[in-house]
N, C-alpha and C positions, 0 to 999 in steps of 0.2 A: 504494500500500500504506500509506504513512504517513497519507494522508487517511483511509483506512478505520480505522486504529488511533485516530487523533485523534477521529473521530466516535463511536467506541465509548465514549469517556470524556467526551465533551461532553454537557452537559445539553441535552436537546431543549427548544426554546422552545415556548411555548404556541401560537405561530403555526404551527410545524411540525406539531404534533399536530392543531390545528384543520384545517389544510390536508389532512392525511392522512385525517381523518374525512370531510371534504368529498369527497375523491376516492373513498373507499370507498362513501360514501352515494350519490354520483352513479352509480357503477358498479352498485350494487344496484338502482337505478331504470332501468338500461339505457342510461345516458348515459356511454359510454366517452370519456375524453379523447383528443384527436387527437395531442397531443405526447407520445409515449412517452418521449422523453429526459428531459423535465421530471419525469415520474413516477419514472423510474429515479433521477434526482438526488434527489428527495424521499426515496426509499427509502434511498439512501446517507446522506443527512443523518440519518435515523433510526437509522443504524448497521447497516443490513441489507446483506448481501453479495449484490449483484445482478449477474448475468452481463450483459455488454454486448449480447448477442443475446437476452436474456430477452423473452418476449412480454409485452404489456401486461397480459393477464389474469394471468399468473404473478406479475408485479410487484405488481399490486393485491392478489392473494391473499397475498403475503408481507407487505404493509403491513397487511392485515386481520388476519393472524395476530399480527403485532407488537402491534397495538392491543388485541387480545383478551388476549394474554399480559401486557401492562402494565396491564390494567384500564381502558383508555381507550375501549373500544368496547362 
């Protein structure tokens, strides 16, 4: 819980945003990543609340929505 709170107030680095863009772009081309835990970790770094059992497509959709909301996509 504390990690989630801290990530909400932490400034996302350019590397995190670029990685998120790359993941969404690859998913749009049909190349889903195989390591779903690393994608969930990226979403948490971005400050998103991701369920431990969330599917890969759900997590990528949350990342895509975050990028659109923040004007990064």
